[in-house]
TORKOL-4160 file (C-alpha; in steps of 0.2 Angstrom, whole numbers, padded with zeros to 4 digits, m for minus):
348
<pt num="1" X="m0144" Y="0011" Z="0032"/>
<pt num="2" X="m0161" Y="0016" Z="0031"/>
<pt num="3" X="m0174" Y="0011" Z="0019"/>
<pt num="4" X="m0175" Y="0030" Z="0013"/>
<pt num="5" X="m0157" Y="0028" Z="0008"/>
<pt num="6" X="m0158" Y="0012" Z="0000"/>
<pt num="7" X="m0174" Y="0022" Z="m0009"/>
<pt num="8" X="m0162" Y="0031" Z="m0020"/>
<pt num="9" X="m0156" Y="0020" Z="m0030"/>
<pt num="10" X="m0164" Y="0009" Z="m0043"/>
<pt num="11" X="m0170" Y="m0007" Z="m0040"/>
<pt num="12" X="m0154" Y="m0016" Z="m0050"/>
<pt num="13" X="m0144" Y="m0008" Z="m0036"/>
<pt num="14" X="m0156" Y="m0009" Z="m0022"/>
<pt num="15" X="m0152" Y="m0030" Z="m0027"/>
<pt num="16" X="m0133" Y="m0028" Z="m0025"/>
<pt num="17" X="m0134" Y="m0021" Z="m0012"/>
<pt num="18" X="m0146" Y="m0034" Z="m0002"/>
<pt num="19" X="m0133" Y="m0048" Z="m0012"/>
<pt num="20" X="m0118" Y="m0040" Z="m0002"/>
<pt num="21" X="m0127" Y="m0038" Z="0013"/>
<pt num="22" X="m0139" Y="m0056" Z="0017"/>
<pt num="23" X="m0128" Y="m0068" Z="0006"/>
<pt num="24" X="m0109" Y="m0063" Z="0006"/>
<pt num="25" X="m0112" Y="m0056" Z="0025"/>
<pt num="26" X="m0103" Y="m0039" Z="0023"/>
<pt num="27" X="m0105" Y="m0025" Z="0034"/>
<pt num="28" X="m0118" Y="m0013" Z="0033"/>
<pt num="29" X="m0101" Y="0001" Z="0033"/>
<pt num="30" X="m0096" Y="m0008" Z="0019"/>
<pt num="31" X="m0111" Y="m0010" Z="0011"/>
<pt num="32" X="m0117" Y="0009" Z="0013"/>
<pt num="33" X="m0099" Y="0015" Z="0005"/>
<pt num="34" X="m0104" Y="0003" Z="m0011"/>
<pt num="35" X="m0118" Y="0013" Z="m0012"/>
<pt num="36" X="m0111" Y="0030" Z="m0010"/>
<pt num="37" X="m0097" Y="0025" Z="m0022"/>
<pt num="38" X="m0110" Y="0017" Z="m0034"/>
<pt num="39" X="m0123" Y="0034" Z="m0034"/>
<pt num="40" X="m0108" Y="0046" Z="m0038"/>
<pt num="41" X="m0106" Y="0036" Z="m0054"/>
<pt num="42" X="m0121" Y="0036" Z="m0059"/>
<pt num="43" X="m0125" Y="0051" Z="m0055"/>
<pt num="44" X="m0108" Y="0056" Z="m0066"/>
<pt num="45" X="m0115" Y="0046" Z="m0083"/>
<pt num="46" X="m0131" Y="0053" Z="m0082"/>
<pt num="47" X="m0122" Y="0070" Z="m0081"/>
<pt num="48" X="m0111" Y="0066" Z="m0096"/>
<pt num="49" X="m0123" Y="0059" Z="m0105"/>
<pt num="50" X="m0135" Y="0076" Z="m0103"/>
<pt num="51" X="m0122" Y="0090" Z="m0103"/>
<pt num="52" X="m0126" Y="0091" Z="m0084"/>
<pt num="53" X="m0113" Y="0100" Z="m0072"/>
<pt num="54" X="m0101" Y="0088" Z="m0063"/>
<pt num="55" X="m0102" Y="0100" Z="m0048"/>
<pt num="56" X="m0113" Y="0109" Z="m0036"/>
<pt num="57" X="m0129" Y="0106" Z="m0029"/>
<pt num="58" X="m0137" Y="0102" Z="m0047"/>
<pt num="59" X="m0125" Y="0085" Z="m0047"/>
<pt num="60" X="m0128" Y="0081" Z="m0032"/>
<pt num="61" X="m0148" Y="0080" Z="m0035"/>
<pt num="62" X="m0147" Y="0069" Z="m0049"/>
<pt num="63" X="m0159" Y="0056" Z="m0047"/>
<pt num="64" X="m0154" Y="0040" Z="m0051"/>
<pt num="65" X="m0170" Y="0029" Z="m0046"/>
<pt num="66" X="m0174" Y="0024" Z="m0064"/>
<pt num="67" X="m0159" Y="0015" Z="m0071"/>
<pt num="68" X="m0161" Y="m0002" Z="m0077"/>
<pt num="69" X="m0150" Y="m0014" Z="m0083"/>
<pt num="70" X="m0151" Y="m0010" Z="m0099"/>
<pt num="71" X="m0143" Y="0008" Z="m0096"/>
<pt num="72" X="m0128" Y="m0001" Z="m0087"/>
<pt num="73" X="m0127" Y="m0014" Z="m0102"/>
<pt num="74" X="m0122" Y="0000" Z="m0113"/>
<pt num="75" X="m0109" Y="0007" Z="m0101"/>
<pt num="76" X="m0090" Y="0006" Z="m0109"/>
<pt num="77" X="m0073" Y="0005" Z="m0104"/>
<pt num="78" X="m0070" Y="0021" Z="m0106"/>
<pt num="79" X="m0085" Y="0028" Z="m0100"/>
<pt num="80" X="m0077" Y="0020" Z="m0082"/>
<pt num="81" X="m0059" Y="0028" Z="m0087"/>
<pt num="82" X="m0068" Y="0046" Z="m0089"/>
<pt num="83" X="m0075" Y="0044" Z="m0071"/>
<pt num="84" X="m0060" Y="0040" Z="m0064"/>
<pt num="85" X="m0051" Y="0054" Z="m0072"/>
<pt num="86" X="m0065" Y="0064" Z="m0065"/>
<pt num="87" X="m0064" Y="0060" Z="m0046"/>
<pt num="88" X="m0046" Y="0062" Z="m0047"/>
<pt num="89" X="m0044" Y="0079" Z="m0055"/>
<pt num="90" X="m0062" Y="0086" Z="m0051"/>
<pt num="91" X="m0065" Y="0077" Z="m0037"/>
<pt num="92" X="m0047" Y="0076" Z="m0029"/>
<pt num="93" X="m0047" Y="0058" Z="m0025"/>
<pt num="94" X="m0033" Y="0049" Z="m0021"/>
<pt num="95" X="m0027" Y="0033" Z="m0027"/>
<pt num="96" X="m0034" Y="0025" Z="m0013"/>
<pt num="97" X="m0051" Y="0033" Z="m0016"/>
<pt num="98" X="m0050" Y="0027" Z="m0035"/>
<pt num="99" X="m0045" Y="0010" Z="m0030"/>
<pt num="100" X="m0062" Y="0009" Z="m0019"/>
<pt num="101" X="m0073" Y="0016" Z="m0032"/>
<pt num="102" X="m0067" Y="0007" Z="m0043"/>
<pt num="103" X="m0070" Y="m0009" Z="m0032"/>
<pt num="104" X="m0088" Y="m0005" Z="m0030"/>
<pt num="105" X="m0091" Y="m0004" Z="m0049"/>
<pt num="106" X="m0082" Y="m0020" Z="m0053"/>
<pt num="107" X="m0091" Y="m0028" Z="m0039"/>
<pt num="108" X="m0109" Y="m0023" Z="m0045"/>
<pt num="109" X="m0103" Y="m0029" Z="m0062"/>
<pt num="110" X="m0099" Y="m0044" Z="m0058"/>
<pt num="111" X="m0115" Y="m0048" Z="m0050"/>
<pt num="112" X="m0125" Y="m0041" Z="m0063"/>
<pt num="113" X="m0115" Y="m0053" Z="m0077"/>
<pt num="114" X="m0111" Y="m0068" Z="m0067"/>
<pt num="115" X="m0124" Y="m0071" Z="m0054"/>
<pt num="116" X="m0139" Y="m0063" Z="m0059"/>
<pt num="117" X="m0134" Y="m0065" Z="m0080"/>
<pt num="118" X="m0143" Y="m0050" Z="m0081"/>
<pt num="119" X="m0132" Y="m0043" Z="m0097"/>
<pt num="120" X="m0112" Y="m0050" Z="m0105"/>
<pt num="121" X="m0105" Y="m0031" Z="m0104"/>
<pt num="122" X="m0091" Y="m0029" Z="m0092"/>
<pt num="123" X="m0086" Y="m0012" Z="m0095"/>
<pt num="124" X="m0071" Y="m0012" Z="m0079"/>
<pt num="125" X="m0065" Y="m0030" Z="m0078"/>
<pt num="126" X="m0052" Y="m0027" Z="m0087"/>
<pt num="127" X="m0045" Y="m0012" Z="m0079"/>
<pt num="128" X="m0030" Y="m0011" Z="m0068"/>
<pt num="129" X="m0032" Y="m0004" Z="m0050"/>
<pt num="130" X="m0024" Y="0011" Z="m0045"/>
<pt num="131" X="m0006" Y="0008" Z="m0036"/>
<pt num="132" X="m0007" Y="0015" Z="m0017"/>
<pt num="133" X="0007" Y="0018" Z="m0010"/>
<pt num="134" X="0009" Y="0008" Z="0005"/>
<pt num="135" X="0013" Y="0019" Z="0021"/>
<pt num="136" X="0018" Y="0012" Z="0036"/>
<pt num="137" X="0005" Y="0009" Z="0051"/>
<pt num="138" X="0006" Y="0021" Z="0066"/>
<pt num="139" X="0009" Y="0016" Z="0083"/>
<pt num="140" X="0010" Y="0020" Z="0101"/>
<pt num="141" X="0025" Y="0015" Z="0108"/>
<pt num="142" X="0028" Y="0004" Z="0123"/>
<pt num="143" X="0031" Y="0020" Z="0132"/>
<pt num="144" X="0016" Y="0030" Z="0126"/>
<pt num="145" X="0005" Y="0014" Z="0128"/>
<pt num="146" X="0011" Y="0015" Z="0147"/>
<pt num="147" X="0006" Y="0034" Z="0148"/>
<pt num="148" X="m0011" Y="0030" Z="0140"/>
<pt num="149" X="m0014" Y="0017" Z="0153"/>
<pt num="150" X="m0008" Y="0028" Z="0166"/>
<pt num="151" X="m0019" Y="0041" Z="0160"/>
<pt num="152" X="m0035" Y="0031" Z="0164"/>
<pt num="153" X="m0026" Y="0023" Z="0182"/>
<pt num="154" X="m0022" Y="0040" Z="0186"/>
<pt num="155" X="m0041" Y="0047" Z="0184"/>
<pt num="156" X="m0050" Y="0053" Z="0201"/>
<pt num="157" X="m0068" Y="0058" Z="0194"/>
<pt num="158" X="m0072" Y="0047" Z="0181"/>
<pt num="159" X="m0088" Y="0034" Z="0183"/>
<pt num="160" X="m0081" Y="0022" Z="0171"/>
<pt num="161" X="m0062" Y="0021" Z="0176"/>
<pt num="162" X="m0063" Y="0002" Z="0175"/>
<pt num="163" X="m0072" Y="m0001" Z="0159"/>
<pt num="164" X="m0061" Y="0011" Z="0150"/>
<pt num="165" X="m0044" Y="0003" Z="0157"/>
<pt num="166" X="m0050" Y="m0013" Z="0153"/>
<pt num="167" X="m0058" Y="m0008" Z="0135"/>
<pt num="168" X="m0041" Y="0000" Z="0131"/>
<pt num="169" X="m0030" Y="m0015" Z="0138"/>
<pt num="170" X="m0040" Y="m0026" Z="0125"/>
<pt num="171" X="m0036" Y="m0017" Z="0109"/>
<pt num="172" X="m0019" Y="m0012" Z="0116"/>
<pt num="173" X="m0016" Y="m0031" Z="0119"/>
<pt num="174" X="m0027" Y="m0041" Z="0105"/>
<pt num="175" X="m0029" Y="m0030" Z="0092"/>
<pt num="176" X="m0046" Y="m0031" Z="0088"/>
<pt num="177" X="m0057" Y="m0017" Z="0078"/>
<pt num="178" X="m0067" Y="m0005" Z="0086"/>
<pt num="179" X="m0082" Y="m0015" Z="0079"/>
<pt num="180" X="m0077" Y="m0031" Z="0088"/>
<pt num="181" X="m0074" Y="m0024" Z="0102"/>
<pt num="182" X="m0090" Y="m0015" Z="0107"/>
<pt num="183" X="m0101" Y="m0032" Z="0099"/>
<pt num="184" X="m0091" Y="m0043" Z="0112"/>
<pt num="185" X="m0106" Y="m0049" Z="0123"/>
<pt num="186" X="m0103" Y="m0055" Z="0142"/>
<pt num="187" X="m0107" Y="m0072" Z="0136"/>
<pt num="188" X="m0093" Y="m0074" Z="0124"/>
<pt num="189" X="m0080" Y="m0073" Z="0137"/>
<pt num="190" X="m0073" Y="m0090" Z="0143"/>
<pt num="191" X="m0079" Y="m0095" Z="0161"/>
<pt num="192" X="m0060" Y="m0095" Z="0165"/>
<pt num="193" X="m0056" Y="m0079" Z="0155"/>
<pt num="194" X="m0045" Y="m0088" Z="0144"/>
<pt num="195" X="m0052" Y="m0083" Z="0129"/>
<pt num="196" X="m0064" Y="m0074" Z="0119"/>
<pt num="197" X="m0077" Y="m0074" Z="0104"/>
<pt num="198" X="m0077" Y="m0059" Z="0091"/>
<pt num="199" X="m0087" Y="m0059" Z="0076"/>
<pt num="200" X="m0075" Y="m0049" Z="0060"/>
<pt num="201" X="m0078" Y="m0042" Z="0046"/>
<pt num="202" X="m0092" Y="m0053" Z="0035"/>
<pt num="203" X="m0099" Y="m0060" Z="0051"/>
<pt num="204" X="m0084" Y="m0073" Z="0054"/>
<pt num="205" X="m0081" Y="m0078" Z="0071"/>
<pt num="206" X="m0063" Y="m0080" Z="0080"/>
<pt num="207" X="m0056" Y="m0084" Z="0097"/>
<pt num="208" X="m0048" Y="m0072" Z="0104"/>
<pt num="209" X="m0034" Y="m0078" Z="0119"/>
<pt num="210" X="m0031" Y="m0068" Z="0133"/>
<pt num="211" X="m0015" Y="m0062" Z="0142"/>
<pt num="212" X="m0013" Y="m0059" Z="0160"/>
<pt num="213" X="m0014" Y="m0039" Z="0158"/>
<pt num="214" X="m0033" Y="m0044" Z="0148"/>
<pt num="215" X="m0039" Y="m0057" Z="0163"/>
<pt num="216" X="m0034" Y="m0044" Z="0175"/>
<pt num="217" X="m0043" Y="m0031" Z="0167"/>
<pt num="218" X="m0058" Y="m0039" Z="0165"/>
<pt num="219" X="m0058" Y="m0049" Z="0181"/>
<pt num="220" X="m0059" Y="m0031" Z="0190"/>
<pt num="221" X="m0072" Y="m0024" Z="0175"/>
<pt num="222" X="m0086" Y="m0040" Z="0176"/>
<pt num="223" X="m0092" Y="m0037" Z="0193"/>
<pt num="224" X="m0093" Y="m0021" Z="0192"/>
<pt num="225" X="m0103" Y="m0025" Z="0173"/>
<pt num="226" X="m0113" Y="m0038" Z="0180"/>
<pt num="227" X="m0120" Y="m0026" Z="0195"/>
<pt num="228" X="m0124" Y="m0013" Z="0182"/>
<pt num="229" X="m0143" Y="m0011" Z="0177"/>
<pt num="230" X="m0145" Y="m0011" Z="0159"/>
<pt num="231" X="m0158" Y="m0001" Z="0150"/>
<pt num="232" X="m0167" Y="m0018" Z="0144"/>
<pt num="233" X="m0171" Y="m0034" Z="0150"/>
<pt num="234" X="m0159" Y="m0046" Z="0145"/>
<pt num="235" X="m0144" Y="m0034" Z="0138"/>
<pt num="236" X="m0130" Y="m0048" Z="0137"/>
<pt num="237" X="m0117" Y="m0033" Z="0128"/>
<pt num="238" X="m0099" Y="m0035" Z="0138"/>
<pt num="239" X="m0098" Y="m0014" Z="0138"/>
<pt num="240" X="m0112" Y="m0002" Z="0143"/>
<pt num="241" X="m0115" Y="0016" Z="0142"/>
<pt num="242" X="m0119" Y="0027" Z="0154"/>
<pt num="243" X="m0136" Y="0024" Z="0149"/>
<pt num="244" X="m0135" Y="0007" Z="0151"/>
<pt num="245" X="m0135" Y="0002" Z="0134"/>
<pt num="246" X="m0123" Y="m0004" Z="0121"/>
<pt num="247" X="m0108" Y="0005" Z="0120"/>
<pt num="248" X="m0109" Y="0014" Z="0105"/>
<pt num="249" X="m0093" Y="0016" Z="0093"/>
<pt num="250" X="m0094" Y="0032" Z="0092"/>
<pt num="251" X="m0094" Y="0033" Z="0112"/>
<pt num="252" X="m0077" Y="0022" Z="0112"/>
<pt num="253" X="m0071" Y="0034" Z="0099"/>
<pt num="254" X="m0072" Y="0049" Z="0112"/>
<pt num="255" X="m0067" Y="0041" Z="0125"/>
<pt num="256" X="m0052" Y="0034" Z="0119"/>
<pt num="257" X="m0047" Y="0051" Z="0111"/>
<pt num="258" X="m0051" Y="0058" Z="0129"/>
<pt num="259" X="m0038" Y="0049" Z="0136"/>
<pt num="260" X="m0025" Y="0051" Z="0122"/>
<pt num="261" X="m0028" Y="0071" Z="0127"/>
<pt num="262" X="m0026" Y="0068" Z="0145"/>
<pt num="263" X="m0009" Y="0058" Z="0141"/>
<pt num="264" X="m0003" Y="0072" Z="0132"/>
<pt num="265" X="m0003" Y="0060" Z="0115"/>
<pt num="266" X="m0017" Y="0070" Z="0107"/>
<pt num="267" X="m0007" Y="0080" Z="0096"/>
<pt num="268" X="m0001" Y="0061" Z="0087"/>
<pt num="269" X="m0018" Y="0060" Z="0080"/>
<pt num="270" X="m0017" Y="0043" Z="0084"/>
<pt num="271" X="m0034" Y="0035" Z="0084"/>
<pt num="272" X="m0044" Y="0019" Z="0090"/>
<pt num="273" X="m0037" Y="0010" Z="0074"/>
<pt num="274" X="m0021" Y="0015" Z="0078"/>
<pt num="275" X="m0022" Y="0004" Z="0095"/>
<pt num="276" X="m0026" Y="m0014" Z="0083"/>
<pt num="277" X="m0010" Y="m0005" Z="0073"/>
<pt num="278" X="0000" Y="m0004" Z="0090"/>
<pt num="279" X="m0003" Y="m0021" Z="0096"/>
<pt num="280" X="0001" Y="m0030" Z="0079"/>
<pt num="281" X="0017" Y="m0019" Z="0078"/>
<pt num="282" X="0022" Y="m0024" Z="0097"/>
<pt num="283" X="0016" Y="m0042" Z="0094"/>
<pt num="284" X="0028" Y="m0042" Z="0080"/>
<pt num="285" X="0041" Y="m0031" Z="0082"/>
<pt num="286" X="0042" Y="m0036" Z="0102"/>
<pt num="287" X="0037" Y="m0053" Z="0103"/>
<pt num="288" X="0042" Y="m0060" Z="0087"/>
<pt num="289" X="0026" Y="m0066" Z="0084"/>
<pt num="290" X="0024" Y="m0078" Z="0066"/>
<pt num="291" X="0017" Y="m0068" Z="0054"/>
<pt num="292" X="0003" Y="m0081" Z="0048"/>
<pt num="293" X="m0001" Y="m0082" Z="0068"/>
<pt num="294" X="m0002" Y="m0065" Z="0067"/>
<pt num="295" X="m0013" Y="m0066" Z="0054"/>
<pt num="296" X="m0026" Y="m0075" Z="0064"/>
<pt num="297" X="m0025" Y="m0065" Z="0080"/>
<pt num="298" X="m0031" Y="m0048" Z="0070"/>
<pt num="299" X="m0045" Y="m0059" Z="0059"/>
<pt num="300" X="m0037" Y="m0056" Z="0042"/>
<pt num="301" X="m0041" Y="m0066" Z="0028"/>
<pt num="302" X="m0027" Y="m0061" Z="0015"/>
<pt num="303" X="m0008" Y="m0064" Z="0023"/>
<pt num="304" X="m0004" Y="m0049" Z="0012"/>
<pt num="305" X="m0014" Y="m0038" Z="0024"/>
<pt num="306" X="m0003" Y="m0043" Z="0037"/>
<pt num="307" X="0012" Y="m0042" Z="0030"/>
<pt num="308" X="0012" Y="m0021" Z="0032"/>
<pt num="309" X="0017" Y="m0027" Z="0051"/>
<pt num="310" X="0032" Y="m0034" Z="0046"/>
<pt num="311" X="0042" Y="m0016" Z="0042"/>
<pt num="312" X="0058" Y="m0014" Z="0053"/>
<pt num="313" X="0056" Y="0001" Z="0065"/>
<pt num="314" X="0073" Y="0014" Z="0063"/>
<pt num="315" X="0082" Y="0007" Z="0078"/>
<pt num="316" X="0081" Y="m0011" Z="0071"/>
<pt num="317" X="0090" Y="m0004" Z="0057"/>
<pt num="318" X="0100" Y="0005" Z="0065"/>
<pt num="319" X="0106" Y="m0009" Z="0073"/>
<pt num="320" X="0108" Y="m0018" Z="0061"/>
<pt num="321" X="0120" Y="m0006" Z="0052"/>
<pt num="322" X="0131" Y="m0007" Z="0067"/>
<pt num="323" X="0132" Y="m0025" Z="0067"/>
<pt num="324" X="0141" Y="m0026" Z="0052"/>
<pt num="325" X="0157" Y="m0031" Z="0054"/>
<pt num="326" X="0167" Y="m0015" Z="0046"/>
<pt num="327" X="0157" Y="m0004" Z="0056"/>
<pt num="328" X="0171" Y="m0002" Z="0068"/>
<pt num="329" X="0186" Y="0001" Z="0052"/>
<pt num="330" X="0196" Y="0019" Z="0055"/>
<pt num="331" X="0204" Y="0028" Z="0043"/>
<pt num="332" X="0222" Y="0033" Z="0044"/>
<pt num="333" X="0223" Y="0049" Z="0057"/>
<pt num="334" X="0231" Y="0056" Z="0043"/>
<pt num="335" X="0217" Y="0055" Z="0032"/>
<pt num="336" X="0203" Y="0060" Z="0042"/>
<pt num="337" X="0195" Y="0077" Z="0039"/>
<pt num="338" X="0179" Y="0087" Z="0044"/>
<pt num="339" X="0164" Y="0082" Z="0039"/>
<pt num="340" X="0161" Y="0102" Z="0035"/>
<pt num="341" X="0179" Y="0105" Z="0030"/>
<pt num="342" X="0177" Y="0124" Z="0021"/>
<pt num="343" X="0193" Y="0120" Z="0008"/>
<pt num="344" X="0184" Y="0109" Z="0000"/>
<pt num="345" X="0178" Y="0117" Z="m0015"/>
<pt num="346" X="0171" Y="0105" Z="m0023"/>
<pt num="347" X="0154" Y="0105" Z="m0033"/>
<pt num="348" X="0138" Y="0099" Z="m0023"/>
């Protein structure tokens, strides 16, 4: 997030962004998303007021730098509802996207009215968040995990094979976020490889304990890492790129996609985040990990975030049906009929 980007916003929104960044410790990505959403909101308000088309280049070039506290104090609840209708009908935003934009507006107005007391009117305060359908997290099966790891092991040409294997092993066993993995330093590792320190969302620190698979992968990789010359003196990153710099998020994403392709899994559109889902699902379903323990492992702030992993698989549901004591009861032989009985003239 560059200063040029921040300069596109009025002082009141820049102050809000700084508060989120410095005081609340939100990630750069989260702050940027707030700014993007507030920019769309401000442009819509000005377009609606001045009769400017709400699509096309004219809309995207609306200058919002002159907006002040007085402008935002006059925004009504109806204006916010109209904006939500606009992004839903004209921009095709689904419920999740509308909920995110409404959250940005609510956070901004809470900052203006509560933290800074610039004015009293909070038009978004009582607006309900759009309901989003809960989808089950996609994850790799145990067999697919082995295929992915074997794809790395079988690669005879990669110069970063041991690094890549270690990264995938940590993803699949520890359930860490992509940004957390890229941010690990050598000094974050316990000398005996029993645990590691990771920095999660909001710069919150937690300890991740390492199982035998992680210990073995790290034991192979660390000597290679320590023998690899870093581009800058004192570089402490655990995972380095080919240029000797801390590995970037994009490089990790590219690497994961590459090996998913080599494992024949590219068509399933898995991603680094799906590897986090995989670790969580395997721990909960196969390892019988308590949901509260899983919450701490994943670095979730709220338990309800973790509860998405309590879904049961189709296999478990089928097993439950078979365990019903009535499952083996059969009707009399003379009552059995083929399921596709052509003499059945009943209406569908």
